[in-house]
C-alpha positions in Angstrom: -17.2 -21.0 41.9 -17.7 -17.7 43.4 -14.5 -15.3 43.6 -13.2 -12.9 46.5 -13.6 -9.2 46.1 -10.4 -8.1 45.8 -9.5 -4.3 45.6 -7.9 -3.0 42.4 -7.0 0.6 41.9 -9.8 1.8 43.9 -12.5 0.2 42.1 -13.3 -3.3 40.4 -16.1 -5.6 39.1 -16.0 -9.1 40.4 -17.1 -11.8 37.8 -18.6 -14.6 39.6 -20.7 -18.1 38.6 -20.3 -19.4 35.3 -19.7 -16.0 33.3 -15.6 -16.7 33.3 -14.3 -20.3 34.0 -11.8 -20.4 36.7 -8.0 -20.0 35.9 -5.5 -23.0 36.0 -2.1 -21.5 35.9 1.1 -23.4 35.1 3.1 -24.5 38.1 0.6 -23.5 40.5 -2.7 -25.5 41.9 -5.9 -24.4 41.2 -6.5 -23.2 44.3 -3.5 -20.4 44.2 -5.9 -18.8 41.5 -8.4 -16.9 44.1 -10.5 -14.7 41.6 -10.6 -12.4 38.8 -10.5 -8.7 38.5 -11.9 -6.1 35.6 -10.2 -2.7 34.9 -12.1 -1.1 32.5 -12.0 -3.6 29.6 -9.3 -5.5 30.9 -9.6 -8.7 32.6 -6.9 -10.3 35.1 -6.6 -13.1 37.3 -5.6 -12.6 40.9 -3.4 -15.1 42.4 -2.4 -15.8 45.9 1.1 -17.2 47.0 2.8 -17.3 50.1 4.8 -14.4 51.5 8.6 -14.9 50.8 9.1 -13.9 54.7 7.6 -17.0 56.3 8.4 -15.7 60.3 4.7 -15.5 60.9 2.5 -18.0 62.0 -0.2 -18.4 60.7 1.3 -18.2 57.1 0.6 -14.7 55.5 -0.1 -14.6 51.7 0.2 -11.9 48.7 -1.7 -11.2 45.7 -1.0 -10.1 42.3 -2.7 -9.4 39.1 -2.0 -11.0 35.7 -3.8 -9.6 32.4 -5.6 -12.4 30.8 -7.7 -11.1 28.2 -10.2 -8.4 27.1 -13.9 -7.8 27.4 -15.1 -9.2 23.9 -17.2 -6.2 23.0 -14.4 -3.9 23.5 -12.3 -2.1 21.3 -9.1 -3.2 23.2 -10.2 -7.1 22.4 -10.6 -6.0 18.6 -7.3 -4.3 18.1 -5.5 -7.2 20.3 -7.0 -10.4 18.9 -6.2 -8.8 15.2 -2.8 -7.5 16.1 -1.8 -10.8 17.3 -3.2 -12.5 14.1 -1.4 -9.9 12.3 2.3 -10.2 13.6 3.3 -13.6 12.7 6.7 -13.5 10.6 6.1 -9.7 10.4 9.2 -7.2 10.8 9.2 -3.5 12.4 11.6 -2.7 9.3 9.0 -0.8 6.9 11.5 0.1 4.0 13.8 -2.2 1.9 15.2 0.5 0.4 15.1 4.4 1.3 18.1 6.6 0.1 19.2 9.9 -1.4 21.1 9.6 -4.5 23.5 12.1 -5.5 22.0 15.5 -6.2 18.7 14.8 -4.1 16.5 16.8 -4.0 16.6 17.4 -7.5 16.9 13.6 -8.4 14.1 11.6 -6.7 15.1 9.2 -3.6 15.2 5.5 -3.8 12.2 4.3 -2.5 10.5 0.5 -1.8 8.5 -1.1 1.0 9.4 -3.8 3.0 6.6 -6.0 2.0 7.2 -7.8 5.1 6.5 -5.3 7.4 3.8 -5.1 10.1 1.8 -2.3 8.0 1.9 -4.5 4.9 -1.3 -4.2 3.2 -3.2 -2.1 5.7 -5.5 0.5 4.2 -3.6 3.9 5.0 0.1 2.5 4.5 0.7 4.7 1.3 -0.3 7.6 3.0 2.9 7.6 5.1 5.5 9.6 3.3 9.2 8.4 3.5 10.7 11.3 2.3 10.5 14.9 1.9 12.4 18.0 0.7 12.2 19.7 4.0 13.6 16.8 6.4 16.7 17.2 8.5 18.2 13.7 8.6 16.7 10.8 6.5 13.1 10.5 8.0 13.0 13.3 10.4 9.7 15.7 10.7 7.6 13.0 8.2 4.6 13.8 6.2 1.3 11.9 6.5 -1.7 12.5 4.4 -4.6 13.1 5.8 -6.9 14.0 2.6 -5.7 13.7 -0.9 -4.5 17.4 -0.9 -3.1 17.8 2.9 -0.2 16.6 4.6 0.4 16.7 8.4 3.6 17.0 10.4 4.8 18.8 13.5 4.5 22.7 14.2 7.6 23.7 16.6 10.3 24.3 14.4 8.3 25.2 11.0 8.4 28.8 11.2 6.1 31.4 12.6 2.5 30.5 13.4 0.0 31.2 10.6 -0.8 30.5 6.9 2.3 30.9 4.7 4.2 30.3 1.2 7.7 29.7 2.9 7.2 25.9 2.0 5.8 26.4 -1.4 7.6 24.2 -4.0 9.3 21.9 -1.8 8.7 18.1 -2.9 7.1 15.1 -0.7 7.1 11.7 -1.9 4.9 8.6 -1.4 5.1 5.3 -2.5 2.4 3.1 -3.6 1.8 -0.5 -2.9 3.1 -1.4 -6.4 6.5 0.5 -5.4 5.7 3.4 -7.6 7.1 6.9 -6.4 4.5 9.7 -6.3 6.0 13.2 -6.0 3.8 16.0 -4.4 4.5 19.8 -4.4 3.7 21.7 -1.7 1.7 25.1 -2.4 1.1 26.4 1.3 1.2 25.5 4.7 -0.7 26.6 8.0 2.0 26.2 10.9 0.6 26.2 14.6 2.2 26.3 17.6 0.0 28.6 19.9 -3.6 26.5 19.7 -2.2 23.5 19.1 1.0 22.0 17.4 1.1 21.0 13.6 1.5 22.1 10.4 -0.5 21.2 7.7 0.9 21.1 4.0 -1.5 21.9 0.9 -0.2 20.0 -2.1 -0.7 21.5 -5.8 -2.3 18.6 -6.9 -4.4 15.8 -5.5 -2.8 12.3 -4.6 -3.4 9.7 -7.3 -5.9 6.6 -6.2 -2.8 4.6 -5.2 -2.0 6.7 -2.1 -4.7 6.4 0.3 -5.0 9.2 3.1 -5.5 8.2 6.5 -9.0 8.3 8.1 -8.6 9.9 11.4 -10.2 10.1 15.2 -9.6 12.8 18.0 -7.5 11.4 20.7 -10.1 12.1 23.7 -12.5 10.0 21.8 -9.9 7.2 21.6 -9.1 7.2 25.1 -12.6 6.3 26.3 -13.0 3.5 24.1 -9.4 2.3 24.0 -8.2 2.7 27.4 -4.9 2.3 28.8 -5.0 -0.5 31.4 -2.2 -1.1 33.9 -0.2 -4.2 32.8 -2.6 -5.3 29.6 -1.2 -5.1 26.2 -2.2 -2.0 23.8 -0.9 -1.8 20.6 -0.6 1.2 18.6 1.5 1.9 15.5 4.4 4.8 15.6 6.8 5.3 12.6 10.1 6.7 13.6 12.9 8.4 11.4 15.0 5.4 11.1 12.3 3.9 9.0 10.8 1.1 11.6 7.3 1.0 13.6 7.0 0.6 17.1 4.0 -1.2 18.5 4.6 -0.9 22.3 4.3 -4.9 22.3 7.6 -7.1 23.2 9.5 -8.2 20.3 7.8 -5.3 18.1 9.3 -2.4 19.9 12.1 0.5 19.1 12.5 3.8 20.3 10.0 6.4 19.0 10.7 9.1 20.9 14.0 10.5 19.6 14.8 14.1 18.4 13.5 14.7 15.0 10.7 12.0 15.7 8.3 14.7 16.7 5.3 14.7 14.2 6.1 11.1 13.3 2.2 9.7 13.1 0.6 8.0 16.2 -2.2 5.2 14.6 -4.4 2.6 15.9 -4.0 -0.6 14.1 -7.4 -1.7 13.2 -8.0 -5.3 11.1 -7.0 -3.8 8.2 -6.5 -0.2 8.7 -4.7 2.1 10.0 -6.5 5.2 11.8 -4.5 8.3 12.6 -4.9 9.9 16.3 -1.9 12.4 16.2 1.7 13.1 16.0 4.4 12.3 18.3 4.3 14.8 21.0 1.9 17.0 18.8 -1.5 17.8 18.4 -4.5 15.3 17.3 -7.4 15.9 14.6 -9.7 18.5 15.4 -12.1 21.1 13.7 -9.4 23.8 14.0 -7.4 21.4 11.8 -10.0 21.4 9.3 -10.5 24.9 9.6 -7.1 25.3 8.8 -7.4 22.8 5.5 -10.7 24.6 4.6 -8.7 27.7 4.5 -5.7 26.5 2.4 -8.0 25.0 -0.1 -10.2 28.4 -0.3 -6.8 30.4 -0.9 -6.0 27.9 -3.9 -9.4 28.5 -5.0 -10.5 24.9 -4.2 -13.6 23.4 -2.9 -13.1 22.4 0.6 -15.9 20.3 0.9 -13.6 18.1 -1.5 -11.0 17.6 1.1 -12.5 17.0 4.6 -11.0 14.8 7.3 -12.5 11.1 7.4 -13.3 10.3 10.9 -13.3 6.7 11.9 -16.9 5.8 13.5 -16.1 3.7 17.1 -19.5 4.1 18.5 -20.1 0.5 18.7 -17.6 0.2 21.1 -18.4 1.0 24.7 -16.2 3.6 26.7 -14.7 2.7 29.9 -13.3 4.4 33.0 -10.1 2.9 34.4 -8.1 3.4 37.4 
């Protein structure tokens, strides 16, 4: 079967022959599916139907595009197929318990995972802090572990730009997969509001093995290989202050852009791992961020080489230009 060339976002790749079987759509004849359109890694069916106004003779037609699948070698395909397989019976609610007792923060919070949550069992899950002493309302301005000694959150509203000990002594809590509460103490911080928007905290001690820092990818590198394609699903994982995770996919959507969500982690869900690519409205990992981490280590007499960002490698996936 040969496909008609249908203009799409100013550029199109048309697939013909046996490369892709012609679609048969519910409640429509096969003749109504007139071709395929490709935008970056996304493949769409091109459907033709009579125009609503039939005053014209001959009959006029309109076409529309419906997402069908992603190209099999793309990062979008890898994420989407694994996301679909992972969601059955899962909840967007991360915590079965997260509360401040009387006397908090002197008395530690009550914390435990909801083991049916969408992120359960994924590498990096335990690097998400549910609570810390500097939050406003519960869950606001959360901290994400990017190394065993460093935590990330927003820069705006966190004090003057530069290195300081203003946050020294504040407590940060993490939870292992076995619901063991881990308390970290902040030693120093670097706040960035001019060149980027983030705060990096240095903890007094390494996080234990039960807490897994997240690997990272720069947003610009991710977008090249995981582009936004109009009308196509593109899962992400965005935690928010109420203790839920937004994915952008119907059935797993929650507002993750409220006041106080700034700095909450934006993550790519791989088959069994969360990869950090930035904070809500805040900066993506960068060489400047690593330099700030190194400076904090040196000020505390630590070897920076032991606390480097771990960069995820997506070079095996092709990059795309979309319109």
